[in-house]
N, C-alpha and C positions, 0 to 999 in steps of 0.2 A: 504494500500499500504506500503510495507516494505521500511525502510529507507536505505541509502547507507551503513551505518555501518553494518546493519543486512545482506546486500547482500554480503559484503566482508568477515565478520566474519564467516558466514555459509559456504562459500566456503573454507576458510582457515582452519576450523575445521572439514572438510570432512563431513558436514551435508547435502550436496547436492549430489544426485546420480551422478555417473560418466558420464552417458549418457547425463545428463543436462549440467554438467560442461564442458565436452569435446566437445560434438557435438553442443549444442546450444550456450553456452557462449563463447567458444573458437573458434571453426570452423566457426559458422555462424555469431555471432555478432562481435566477434574479427576481423575476416576477413573483414567484412563490414566497421568497424571503420577504419582499416588500409588502405583499398581500398579508402575510402573517404579522409583520410589524405594525401595519396599519390597523389590523383587526385588534391587536393587543392595545394599541394606543386608543382606539375608539372605545374599547371596553374599560380601559382606565379612566377615560373622560366621562363615560356614562356612570361610572361608580363614584364620581366625585373626587377623584385624584386631581391634584394640581395640574393645570394645563401645560405647565412647563415640563413636567415629567412625562405627560402623554406626548408632547411634541418631541422630546428627546428620544422617546421610544420610536416614534414614527421616522425620525431622521437617522436612526441608528444604521440602516443599510447604506447611507449615502456614500461613505468612503469605498465600500465595495462596488457600488454602482459606478462611481467616478473611475475606479480602477478599470472596470470592464469596458467602459467607453473609451478610456485611454488605450487599452489593449487593442480594441477594434481599429482605432485611428492609427496605430503602429503597424497594422497589417497592410500588405499591398492589395487593397480592395478598391472597388469603385466608390465614388463619392455618394452614391445612393445608399450603400451600406453604412457608410460613415454617418451620414445625416439621419439615417434610420436609428442608429444607436443614440444620437443626441435626442431624437424625438421620443424614444423609449425612456431615456433618463428624465426628460421633462414630465412625461406621463406618470411614471412610477414615483417621482418625487412630489408631484402636486396632488396626486389622487390618494 
């Protein structure tokens, strides 16, 4: 089983195929992580927890999201895929 350092460095060095990076890591796994964090943040807000804590939980995946978008931009891909990653980032950050 690869360690976390290998996971991140392989993506940053463009050693992972774009279909894996974009579709599995970003769209599937990244979206699931963001939905989970948003659900927890909404549950916290509904239960009366301070909104600052709920917002902190909602934005917890942001560094991972920024990493994934940066990794996509480092790949030799079309501008459409690059801007699609930015659109995904905006969508999962704001929703």
